[in-house]
Each structure stands twice: as C-alpha cells, then as structure tokens.
N, C-alpha and C positions, 0 to 999 in steps of 0.2 A: 319767725323764721320758717321757711318751707320745710316740710318733713323730708328727711333724707333717708336713703336706704340703710346706711349704717353711719355711726359716728365712731371713729377709731382715733385713739390718742397714741402717740409715741412719746414716751417720757425718757429723757436722756440726762444723766447727771453731767454737769459741766466740769471737765477736768477732774474726773472722779478720784483717781488715786491721789492727785495733788491736793484736792479739797479735803479728802478724808484724813490724809496725813497732816495737813495744816491744822485742822480742827483738833486732832489728838495732841499735837505739839502745843497748841494754845491752852488746852486743858491741863497740860503738864507744866505750865508756867513759862513757855517760850514768849519772848517779847516780839518775835517776828512772825508775821502771817505770810506763809509762803505764797499765798495768792496775790500779794501786793508787790512782790519783788521778782526780778528775773530768777526763776527756779525751775527745777525739773525733778521728777521721780525716775530713778533708773539705775541699774547696775550696782556696783559696790563703791561706797564713798571713798574708801582708802585707795583702791586700785584704779578708780576712775574708768573701769571697763564696763561693758554692757551697752544697752541701747536706751534711748529716751522712751519711757512709758507714758509720761504725761508732762505737760508744760504749763506754766502760768501764762496769763495774757501778756505781762511785761516781757517774758522770755520770747513770745511769739514775734515781738517787734525786732528781735535780733535775727529772725529767719530760722529759728530753731524749729525742727520738725519732729513730730512723734515718729519713732522708729529709726531715727538716725543714730549713729554711734555717739556715746557720751563724749568721747574725745573730740569729735567734730563740733559738738555743741559748746564745749569748753573753749575751743578756738574762736568761735563766733562771739562768745561773751565770757571773758576771763573771770569776771566776778560772779559768775553763775552760782547760785546756791543749789546744792544737790542733797537729796535724801533717798535712802534706800526704801524699796517697797516693803509693805507689811501686809501680806495677802490674808492673814487671819483677821486683821483689823478690817480690811475691805469687805470680807465676807460678812462680818458682823453688821457693818453699815448697810450693806445690800439687803440682808435679811430683814433688818428693821424697816427699811423703806418699803419693801414689798409687803410686809405685814401691815403697815399703815395704809397702803393703797388698797389692799384687798378688804381690810376691815372697815375702812371709812368711806371708800368711793365705789369700788366695783370688784367682785370676785372674778370677773371675766378678764383675766390677766395672763399674758404670756411673757415670761421673762426670757430674753434672748441673749443676755450677757450679764455680767455682774453689775453693770451700771445702766442698763436700758431695758425697757419692756414695752409691749403693746397692751393697750386696754380697750376692750370693746365696751364703749360707753352708751350704746344705743338704748338699752333699757333704763338707764339712769338719767338720760338727757332731759326727760320730761320734768325733773325736779329743779331745773335751772333755767334761768332766763335765756341762756344761749350756751353752746359748747365752749365758746371763748371764756365765758364767765366761770364755767365749771373748771376749765383747765387752769385759769388763774388761781382758783381756790386750791387746786392740787399743788401748784407751784408754791403758793404762799404757805400752805400747811406744812410742806416738807421743809421749807426754810425756817419756819417758826419752831418746828419740832427738833430739827437736826442742825441747822445752821449752814447747810450747803444749798447751792442753787441747781435748778434743773431747767431745761428747755422742754416745752410741750408742743408737739406738732399735732395738728388736727386735720383729718380728712375723712373720706368715706372708704378708703382702702389703705392697707398697711404701707405700701411703698410711698405713697404721697405723704402720709403722716410722718414717715421716716425722713423724707426730704425736707418737710416743713420744719422739723425739729433741728435741722442743720443750718437753718437760716441764722440771722444775727444772734449772737450770744453775748453774755450769759443771762440766765433768768428770764427768758422771753417766751411768749406764747405766739405761735404763728399758725395760720391756716393755709392749706393748699388743696382746695376743693377742685374737682374736675374742671369747672369753668374758669379757674384761676391758673391752670397749667400754662397756657400760652403766654400770659404776662409775667408770671413769677418764675417758671422753671425753664421754659424753652430758651431764654437768652443765656443761660448759664453754660460754661464750658462742659463739653461732654464728659470730661473726667470727673465731674461732680455728681453724676448720676449714680445712684446706688447700684452696686454690682458691676460697675465699669472700672476695672483695675488699670494699673499703669500700662501694661502691654496692650490691652484692648483699646485704651484711649489713644496710644501712639499709632496703632494700626488704623483706627477710625480717622485720625487726623491725616494719615497718608492717603486715605481714600476720599478726603475732602469733607469729612463729617466733623465739624469743629464744635458745634453747639448741640445741646440736647434737642433743640428744635430741628436741627439738620437730621439728627438721628430719627426723630419722630416722623419726619416727612420722607424718610428713605423707604425704598422698596424692601419689604420683609424678605422676599426671595433673594435679593442682592445680599442682604446681611447674612442670611442663612448660608449662602454659598461661601462666604468668607469666614464665618464664625460658628457654623453649624447651629445647634439648638441654642447656644448662648446668644447668637445674633437675634433670634426670635424673642428671647427673654429681654434683651436690652431694648428692642423696639417696643415691646409691650410696656415696659416700665417708663420709657420716654413718653408714651401716650397715656400713662396713668392707669394701665390695665393690670390688675392684681386681684384675682378672686380668692386668694388664700385667706382662710378664717383666722381669727385669734384663737390659738389652741391653748385652752386652760389645762394645766397639768392635772391629770386625773390621778387621784389617790383612792385607796379603799375608803369609801364614804362612811364616816362616823356621824356625819350630819350635813345638812344642806341649809345654807342661810344666805341672806342678802341684807345689806344696810345701805343707808345713804346719808351723807352729810348735806343738810338742807341749805338752800340758797338764802333763806330767811328763817329766823327762829320761829317755831310754831308755838302759838299761845292759845289755840282753840282745839278742843277735843275732836270736833268734827273734821277739821283739816288733818289732824293726826290719824284719824280713822281712814281717810282717803289714801294717805300715804301708806298706811299699813296694808290696805287692800292691794295696792300696786306691788308692794314688796311680797305679799302673800301669793300673788299671781306669779311672780318670778320664781319663788320657792316651789310653788306647785308645778310649774313647767319643768323645772330641773329634777324634781322628784319623779315625775312621770317619765321623763326621758331616761332616768336611771332605773326605772321599774321598781321604785321604792315607796313604802308607806312610812309615815312618821308616827312614833308613839308619844313624843313629847314636843311641845312648842314653847319657845322662849322669846320674850321681847326684851330688847335692850334700849335704854334711853340714855343719851348723853346730853346734859344740860348746857346752857350758854356758858357756864363757868367751867366746863370740861369735867365736872363730876359725873359719874356713871351710876346707873341702877339697872338691875335686870330682874326678871321674874319668869318662872316657868310653870307649866302645868302639864299634866298627863292627859292625853285624849282618852275618852271613854273606850274607843277602839281606834286602831291606827288609821291615819288619814293622809291623803295627798291632794284633795281638791282645794282650790283657792278659797271657796266659801267656808269650808270647815276650818282651814288654817286662819283665815281672817277673823272669824268669830272668836276663836280662842285668843288670837293676838289682841283684838280690841278689848276683850274682857280683861286680859292681863294688863294692858295699858291703863285702863280705867282704875284698876286696883293700885297700880304702881305710881302713876303720875301725881306729883305733888303741886302742880300748878305753875312751876317755873318754866320759862321759855326753853324749848327743846331745840337742840342743835343737830342731833343725829337720832335716827330711828333704825332699829334692826329687828328682823324676824329670823329666827333660826329653828330648824327642826332637828331632832336627834332620836336615838333609839329606833333606828331604821330597820325595817324588815322587807324582804322581797314581796312584790305585789302578789305573786302566785302562792305564797305560803298561807296555810290556814291561820286565821286570827281569831282571838277570843271576842265574840260579839258582846256588846252591852245590851241591857234590856231595851235601850232606846233605839237599837237598830232593828228590833222586831216590829212587824206590822201591827197596828192597833186592832184589836178585835172589834167587830161591830157592836154597838151598844145593845144591851138586852131590851127587847120590846115587851112592854106590858100588854096584856090582853085588851083589845080595843072594845070600847063600850059602844052600844048601839048609836048613841048620840055622836060619837066620834066618827063612826063609819059614814054618817050622813053628811059630814063636812068635807070640803075640798082638802087635799093633802097640804100640809103646811110647807112653806118655802124652805128649802134646804138651808140649814144654818152654816155660815162660814166659821169654822173653828179649826183647831189643830188637826182634826182628822182630814182636812182638805189640803194640808201642806204637801208639797211634792215629796215623793218617796226618794230614798237614797239612790235607787236605780235611775230615776228621772234626773236627779241632780248630776249623776255621772254622765248621762247622755248630754245634758246641757253643757257641762265642762268640755266634753269631747267636741261638741259642735263649735264652741267658742274657740277652741284650739285650732280647728280646721280653718275658721275664718281668719285667725291671726296668721297662720302659715301662708295663706293665699294673699291676704291684703295688708299684712304688716301688724306689728305689735300694738299699735294704737287704734286698730280698726274697731275694736269692741271692748267694753269694760263692764264689769258688774258694778252695781251701786254699792257703796260702803254701807255697813249697817247703820240705819238711822238717817241716811242721807237721801236726797231727792234726785241724785244723778241717775239717769237712765242706763240700761244695759245695752 
C-alpha cells in the first residue's frame, strides 16, 4: 500500500441506543432481541409521547425515521415494540468501548458523541497489512467483547472517514480515500453530505445542486453568496477538504503510553523488540511534545489467550529519549515474556516530571574520567602509539544522543513518521 499522509478511522456504533438496550434486556432474560423486530427507543412507553431516538433495521422498512414523533411511528407500524432510553446504561457502554479502543488500538482518539469517535491510526498502521485489516480487527474486537456492531470508515481526513462509515450498515468497513470521492461520494444526494441539513439541502436543490458532485463542481463564490461561510464549508467537504486534526482529550498527564494489538501473534523476541522500539518512539515523541521526563517505564504483554502480564522499572534518572525508553522496555520484556505467542504489546511511562526541573543524576550520567597513565618506560617511548581501543569510553555521550534524537524528530516532521528509524537493540536494521 502506498504511504499516505494520514490514516483516520471514524468508528460509529450501529443503532447505539437500541443495540445497548437490546443487549441489556437479553442479559436480564428477555426472549426478544429488539434488533431483530420492528422496534424503537424513544419517549415514554406508557404515554407514547416523545421522539424516536433509535430504530431497528426492521423498523426502517416501515419508513420510520430517527427524530420523528413516536405517535407517527406507531401509526406506520401498529405492532412496533418500544423501549424507554436508559442514558446511564448508554454512558457505561460508551466508556467501555472508548477504553478498549485507546488501550488496545490507539490513544489518539477524539470522541465526538456517545456512540462515535475519530481515531488517528497513522502511527499504528505499520503494524497491520492494511488499514482495512486493522479496521476489521477493531470491528470484530468490539463485537466479541460487547456484542454490538460498529461501522468503521477509513480515509486520510475526518470528513471522508465520517462519510465512509455511513455507507452500507451494519458491521461494515468502508474506505473513502480522496481518489475514491468521484466514484463513491459524488453520485449521492446532496442531503447525505456531512453538515448539509434539511434547509441547506432544499435551498441547494432549488439552485439546481442535486448531488454532492454538483456541489463539488459549483463555484465557491456562488455558494458563499447564498450560504455565506457555510457555503464554503459545504464546498470543501464535497471535495474532501478537511485539515482538522483528531483532537485527543488532554488531561493532567500522570503517564504517557502506547500499545498495539498485533496483526499476527509474535513468537520471536527480535520481532517483539522491533515493535517495542516503534512504541517507544511514539511515547518519546509525546513526552517531548508535553515537555515531560519519565521516571518509570512499564511494559504490558497480552498473550494469544488474552491473559495479561506487566512489569515496570524505575529509570536511573528521568528519560524521554526513544533509545532510553526502548532499552528499558526490551529489558523488561525479556524478563517478563514466558515464550507464549504475544497478541498485544504496550509501553507506558509514568512518574513524570517537567523537562526543565532539576533531576537527580545517577553515577552513570557522569562523564568517565580518563584512565590513569603509568609512567612510560624508555622502551615504550621508542614504539609507535598503540591504536585507540574501542570500548565503553567511546560510546556517545548523553548530550550527543539528545542531539541525535532531535535530528531524527526534525526529519520525521519534514518527511513523515516512517522516514527514519533507529535499530532495535540487537537488530541489524539501519537507522
């Protein structure tokens, strides 16, 4: 697969309120799965007032729409099964799903509603054969863990990932890369474009703009004259233009970590070390961006049978370089690993301190004194100087290592995340 600028996933729970209510009812002994019969979530069961918050696929066949009055839905389908919403339950399912996604797939996640989120998967994509394969694993993992389905849309920008996740449902993975816009998105009615509401769609149709393709080919100045700045936004979205980043919720950092569920179980220490290096590089970048040093490094292993183990160690002095984190992580892995196939690897840093704060140095941070020289004998003076021996005294200083890390970061910022890598400890991969 050619390297892309970004890989963005949009993960959307299919009929979230109805699915979560159905699962809870089944747990409590119900013989009817709301997802398999004409049913809705909304309003009050006794008064039959309120609006439809979610509908089953069988209910959709009766023309029932989300947001319409419950009374209207009942007229369309007199045998409609109705359940009241339980927002406490929905929050619990939502939190559990987000926790699974951040812990097992990527911490770079932006939750935009109780049942949908964006994930920047760029740094994790290298662990999988393709973004589609990774998205399929996310979908399958959520279903195996919780029992509900999600759609996953894949693209290089958020708006296209969002549009892709709205294609055929349920439980599907769809792509909408920029080169696919013309074939997959432009033939759709303009009302299906994200951020085009009912009023805007009606007005666009009155202006002769019927499809998303019509909108994309319109003159932006013409749209701006009729819709002001919203016209420009609709034109940009129709053309797949959306520079907005995935905004991870920032909290007071108690630790910085990253983990990845592997596309294939790892059975060799060398391969595990390579993955730990890439995770360490990600943790290092985030620590440096936050201006933090880590006092403790932890490695987590999840085996093929889903059993977990973790081990941590304290750094001799706080660190944030990829090399230092990786050395600690690989050492921890070698101590912890029992030889079973590994499904997930994680590296986490904690006990953070600000980079500018004074830190306690260890004796290993001090420069080595030059070796004491014995008085030279007359015979020794007559010989040529011995060749300088390669030993620990020739290892690069901490200051040189910091400069190397800074140079590598500059290359990545200019040429992309995969432009340069360090070799894992004991590996032959070049830097």
